[in-house]
N, C-alpha and C positions, 0 to 999 in steps of 0.2 A: 503495502501499500505507501509506505513511504517512497517506495523508487516509483510508480506511477505518479505523485504527488509532488514529486520533483525536491522533496523535505528529506532529511537525516530523520534516521530509525529515532533517535534522542528525542530531535523534538516532534516528534507526534508524539513520542510516546508523554513530554510537556504537555502536548494538548489535550490529549486523552484522562488524564491525568487532570486538567481545570489550571493547569500551573503556565499556560501560553494563551491567549488568546487566538482566534481562527482568522487570521488575513485575510485580507481582501482576494491578495495572487491565491491563498490556499483553497476559498470556497470555488473561483474559478476553477478550478485544477478537480476541484472535489464536482463542482457541477459537469464538467467534459469528459472527464475519466469514468464516473459513476453516475452519471444522469440523475441526481440529485436536488432536486428540485430545493434553490436557497433559502426558500421563505421557510423549512422545516429545522435552520437552525438559528432561528426567531425562536427563544425560549414559550416568549408568551406577544403574538401581532398583537393584543390591543393597549400592548404600555410600550411599545418599539422595541422590545430585546435590550439588550445590553444598553443601548445608544440614552433607549428611553429612558430607565431605570437610574443611569446615571448623570444622566438630564436632572431628574428630581429631587437628586441626592446630594446635587451643587448647590441648591436653593439655601437662599441667607437662613433659615430656620435650624440647617444646620452645618451653617460653615463653622460652628466651636468646634465639628468634630473631626475635623480633617479629612471623610472618607474619601480615598483616591476610585478611581479608574477598577485599579486590581480588587477591589476591596468590595465593589459593585458587582464584580464578573464573579466571585465568590458566591456572594448573596446569592446570584440570581439560579449559581450552576448547585449548589445546593438544597437553597429550597425555592423555587419557583414561583408555586404557587403562593409560600407567605409574601413574593417580593410582587407576585400579581397583586395580593391585597394591600398590602403600602401604598402601589401604584393607584388604586381604586381612592382609599381614603385620601391622598394626598391631591385628586384629582381634585373631589368633592369639597375638597376646601379652600375656600378663601378665595384670592386672585385667580390663583391654581384653576378655579372649578370656572370663572366666568372665561377663562383662557379655553377651556376645554369646549364650550358651548360655541365657541368663537365658529362662523363659519369658512373664514376663510383659514383658519386651524384645524379643520373639522376636513374642509377639500386635500390639504396636505397632507394630513393622519392618511390618507386614501391612496391619495399619490406615493405614500410612500412603503406604504401596506403595499404596490404593485412593484414596488420597485421601481416605478416609473417604464415598465415594457409595459406594452400592451399587444399580445402579436398576433392577434387574430385583425387589430387596427393597422399595423406593422406590413401583414402578407395583401388585405386589400391596398391599401396604398400604392404597395410596391407593381402591383399588377396592373392598376390605372394608372400608376405612374410611366410604365411602361409602353401600354396602349398612347398615353401622348407622345411619346417619343416617337412612336413609329409613324403620327400623322406630322406632326413639329420637330427639328429640332431644336428653335425656341421654346423653353417652357413654357413663358408669358405667351406667346402665340397658341399654344396649345392648348394651353387653361381656357383662352379666350374662346377657342374655336367648339370646345367641350363645351362650355357655359352657353353658347349660342346656338348647338345642332343639340345639345342633347336637352337642355331646359328652355330654349328660345328666350335667350336673356345677352344681352347688348351689354357692352363694354362702355361707360361713361365715366372719363377725366372732369370734373368739375372745380371749378376756381375755388381761391381759399375762402373767400367773400361767402360765397353761399356755403361750402361746407368748413366754416373754423373751425369748430370742435368733434367733428366725424372722421372716423377715419373711412368709412365704407356703410353705404348704404341699399338695403333691396328695396328696390323700387316695382311693385308685381303689377302694380296697373300700367306705369311707364314699362314693362319687363326690361329692367336698367341692374343692373350693380351699379350702380355709382362708388367712386374710388375720389379721395382728396388728392388736389393736385401738389401736395406738398409731402405725400408720400414718396421713400426711394424705388429704383427701380424692383430691387431687394422685396420691399415691402408690401410695393403692388401683387408681387406674383405669389407673396404668402397669403394677404387679402384675398386674391381670384383661390387659390388653394382651401382657402377656409372657410369660402363660400360653398366650393363642393362637396367640403368635407358637410356641411351641414345640408345641405341637399339631398346624398349618396349614403351618407352613411350616419342618416340621426337614427335613425330606429336603432342601429346596435351602437351609438352613443349611448341614447336612450336604457337599451338596456344595460348597457356594463356601469353604471350611475345605479339602475334600479337596483341592480346588485349588493350595491353597499348599506349601510346602516348612516344616515344621517338623521339627527332629531333635527336639524332645518333647511326648509327648502332649499334657502339660500347656498350652505352647505352643497348641496346635491348639484345647484344649476352653477357654481362655479369649478367646481368637479368636470362637468359637462362640455364647457367652457373649454380646457384642460384638454380634454382629449380630443374636443374637434382641431385646437390647434396643434396636439400630436398628431394629428393625421395630417394635418395640413402640411408640418414639416415634414413627414414622410416619404410625400408626394415628393417633393422638392429634393429630397435628399434620399430616396430609394434604401433600405437595407444594405442589399450586398451589395448595391454599386457603391456605398458610402461606404463600406466598410472594407473593400477592395482599395478605396483610396485614400486612409486612412493608411493602411498598413505597407502601403507602394511610397508614402508620402511622408514617414514616420506621425503621422494625426500633425503637419505643418499644417495649422491654422490660418495662414493667408493665404495658404492654397488652394485650400477647404471652403474659404468664403468663394474665390472665385471659382471654382469649377464647378460650383455650383451655385453659383448667382446668387448669396444667402448671405444676411446680416452676422454680421459677431453673435449678435447673439441669439437668433435662433442655431449657429452652429453651435455655442454653450447649450441650448435645450437641447438639440439631438444628445451629444456626445452625451451625456448621460441617460441614455436609453440603449444603449447599445449589450442587449443580455440575452440573445437568440441563443435558444441551446444549440450548440456546434460551431458558433457562429459568433462568440463570444468580442465584443471591443472592450479595450480598460474600463475599469469603473470609475469614471470620473463624475464629480457633484456642481453643483455651479448654484451664485446665488448672482444679485443685483442688487446694488448700495446705494442710494444717494449721497450728495456733498455729506451730509450730516449723519455720516455712518449709520442709518438707519437701511435694515433688510427690505428690500420689496419684494422678493423675491429667490426661494431656498428649496432645493432640491436633491436631495441626496441620493438620488440613483440608488446603485448597490455597491456605492464607498462606504457608507455606515461611518461618515465623517462628523466629525463632535464639534465641528467650525461652524455651525448652522446653527446651536444651540442655544442663541438668542439673540434676541431684536436689537443687542448693540455691538458694533465691529471695531475689533483695539487696534488705538492709532500708531504702533509698529508695524501691521500690515500694509506693505504697500499697495494694497487696493487703493490706499486712497489718493497714492501717486498719481493714478492714473490719468487724473480728471487734469493733469500738468504737461501730461504728456501723451496726446490721445489718440497718434496715430502708429500706435504699440504694443505689444504684449507683454507687461512685465513678470517677470518672474522670482519668485522666492519661495524660498526653506521654511516652512513654519512648524513650531512646534507648538500643540497648546498646549501652558503654564497649568499644573495639578494634576495629572494625567497618571502619577506615579512611575511605576518601572513599563508600566504597559504600554506606554506612550507613544505612539508614532511620527512620523514625521509627514510634512502633508508638502508636495509640489505645486503649487499654485500660478496662476496665469492672470493677470488684470490685464483690463482692457476698455478704457471709454466711450461708450456708444450714447448715440444722441435716441430724444426721449423719440415714440413714433409720431410724425407727421411735424417735429421741430417741437421746438418752446420748450429746453433744458434737455442734461444728462444726466446719466445714470454712469456707476460702471460695475464690470462685470467680470465676473472673478469664477474662473476652473480649475479642477484641482484633482488631485489625488495621491495616493501612498508617496511616499517619496520615491519607497526603494522598485515602484514599478514605471518611475517617470523617464527611465533612463532612454529607451527606441525613440520617445518625444525631440523634434526638429528642435522646439523652444529651448529643452533642456540642456541642449550642447554649448557644451563651456561652462556650467553652471555647477558648482560644489552640491552633491547629494550627500556628503559629508555630515552624520545625527552632528557632528561640534559645530557645523555651520548652520544648524538650524536657528532662526528665530526664534526665542520663547515667545509667544502671544498668549491673552488671554477674552473670555467672552465680556470682554467691554468691563468698564472700569471697576464696576460695582461688584462684577461677580469674577475678579480678579483678585488673586492676591499677595501676589510678586510686591514685594517690600520695596524693590532697587530702582524702580519704575519711575522715570524722571516725564515721562510721559502722561504719568497718572492724572486726570481731571477730577476722582472722585476717590475717598476713599469705601474700602471695599461693603459692602451690608453688615452688619453688624458685627462690625470690627471693631476695638475697645481702641481706641486712639490715645496714643502717649505724646507726652507734654514735653519739654525739655527747655529749661529757662538760661541751660551755661551754654550750650550748645545749641547749631541749627543744621540740621540735615541739610542733601542736595534735594532728594526726595522732597515731595509738597504734603504729607501724611507722614505719620509714623504710628503704626498700630500693633498690636499684638496678634497673639496666633489664637485667641481665644474669645469668644463676648465677655465683655466685663461681669 
């Protein structure tokens, strides 16, 4: 088994005795070699497995206990039902309960449960994409022709003053798909593919969403919107062709953008979906962050990354520099502070993108475990050695790193220390336990 997984027998023994985590690379090998459904490795999908449990134990109410990821893993492995009971109590208490009922959070949990891979939609989109490419070499022209011939819909681009706040509108009276003129060519193609998703896969999308349990209608509708976008991206970047291009180019992001005529954000989304059995890609996550450091999108895919476990980002993460260097993908190797002995290093790439239709910028970041990053074109010349990783936190209020000069707030629940004799270089001094 160790030979088929490409790891040593001693390392496999440590995994079996819950002394080491099952890394993303080992999960990929387990799936490919033994046809394993990766969701079986999640002790309890309802709590999000180890990542979900670790996120809850990182709450400020437990800050004085110093629980690291290794202890959380032991808890989950030794007493999975007790861990699930703890998670249920946590989610029903205080602010956590409010987050649990939030429709955006509910949609995100469902996306994470599927690891953002929807095989039926991918296959249907691939078949449609192949059919469209037989009719026209240019995807925009092929999408336009499909809407005209199959659905009797014309495409009309309207001036900004007519559609100032709308990207796309379906006018059934005029038999038109109306697009805003401020959309880039890549965004126009995506909006046309999105319209096809609603017209031709609406029933399949509805059925997928109906199989999930949402407390609120808004959560289900957000999930349906994500599925429609998933199908649209899969038309523009059909799975097999996209995977061949990734392998051939070393996941060279600028090349992939040009080859498939997609935006950086569309490409980032697609990279989180590459989990087809027998044809798996690297396990990426993606996020979108505004200038204030707030996350507006988070998709973990199959990465299991804990970097997305907060509403705030760390100022030491170079995703914030992307706004000042808009034409580059900025590499960085980071390590989440407080992960203990099971800490993983993460190779991330950040890039500034325009908001759809103009009107501002966001930063998109993609990433995967650093030890899997060596084949990437953008990793060439970047040191992936553990000692080179930049320690970061989940925002100042959840980070207990004592020597950070970028800190703007003290950790929640920490006992602040004051010294009238000397003044430290860091803005706050604090103890390790709540007073």
